[in-house]
C-alpha positions as CSV (number, residue, x, y, z in Angstrom):
1,M,-12.6,-4.0,18.8
2,L,-9.7,-3.7,16.5
3,R,-11.2,-0.7,14.8
4,N,-11.4,1.0,18.3
5,Q,-7.5,0.3,18.6
6,F,-7.0,1.8,15.3
7,D,-8.9,4.9,16.2
8,A,-7.2,5.3,19.6
9,L,-3.8,5.3,17.6
10,R,-4.9,8.0,15.4
11,V,-6.2,10.2,18.4
12,A,-3.0,9.6,20.1
13,M,-1.0,10.7,16.9
14,K,-2.9,13.7,16.5
15,T,-2.3,14.6,20.2
16,L,1.2,14.1,19.8
17,A,1.4,16.3,16.6
18,E,-0.3,19.1,18.4
19,Q,2.1,18.9,21.2
20,I,5.1,18.9,18.7
21,I,3.7,22.2,17.3
22,E,3.5,23.6,21.0
23,V,7.0,22.8,21.5
24,K,8.1,24.4,18.0
25,L,6.1,27.6,18.9
26,S,7.8,27.7,22.5
27,C,11.2,27.3,20.7
28,Q,10.5,30.3,18.7
29,T,9.9,32.6,21.6
30,P,12.9,34.8,22.8
31,D,13.4,32.7,25.8
32,G,12.7,29.5,24.1
33,L,16.2,28.1,23.4
34,P,19.5,28.8,24.9
35,D,22.0,30.9,23.0
36,T,24.0,27.9,22.4
37,S,21.5,25.9,20.5
38,Y,21.0,25.6,16.8
39,K,17.7,27.0,16.4
40,G,17.0,26.2,12.9
41,E,18.0,22.6,13.3
42,V,15.7,22.2,16.3
43,I,12.7,23.9,14.4
44,A,13.5,21.8,11.3
45,N,13.6,18.5,13.2
46,L,10.4,19.5,15.1
47,M,8.6,20.0,11.7
48,L,9.7,16.8,10.5
49,S,8.6,15.1,13.7
50,Y,5.2,16.6,12.9
51,R,5.1,15.6,9.2
52,H,5.9,11.9,10.4
53,M,3.0,12.1,12.8
54,E,0.7,13.1,9.9
55,D,2.1,10.4,7.7
56,A,1.8,7.7,10.4
57,S,-1.9,8.7,10.9
58,M,-2.6,8.6,7.3
59,R,-0.8,5.1,7.1
60,I,-3.2,3.9,10.0
61,G,-6.2,5.3,8.0
62,K,-5.0,3.2,5.1
63,A,-4.7,0.1,7.5
64,I,-8.3,0.8,8.4
65,Q,-9.4,1.0,5.0
66,A,-7.5,-2.3,4.2
67,Y,-9.2,-4.0,7.4
68,E,-12.5,-2.7,6.3
69,G,-11.9,-4.4,2.8
70,G,-12.2,-0.8,1.2
71,R,-10.4,0.5,-1.7
72,S,-9.0,4.0,-2.1
73,V,-11.0,6.2,-4.2
74,Y,-7.8,6.8,-6.3
75,D,-7.9,3.1,-7.2
76,N,-10.4,3.9,-9.9
77,K,-9.1,7.1,-11.3
78,P,-7.0,7.3,-14.5
79,T,-3.4,7.9,-14.0
80,G,-3.3,10.5,-16.7
81,A,-1.1,8.6,-18.9
82,V,-1.5,9.2,-22.6
83,K,-1.3,6.6,-25.2
84,T,1.0,7.6,-28.2
85,P,1.6,6.0,-31.4
86,I,5.4,5.7,-30.6
87,G,6.6,2.1,-31.0
88,E,3.3,0.8,-32.7
């Protein structure tokens, strides 16, 4: 049951993200914003909102992963750190 709630949250976030993009596109039309608006600021904040929705969806995905006892595929990959003889 909890997994269904996680999935519902991700669907809601995706829907909201799509709506944010629709609003952004509407703002970019000639009649989208009044002349007194700070168009760049409006669009920038809408894009930030979209990115936050993407991040929130990813975080719910990480919660699902933890809930299911899984590990990230990145947990087993080397970090790319190189051992050097300095200080040995």
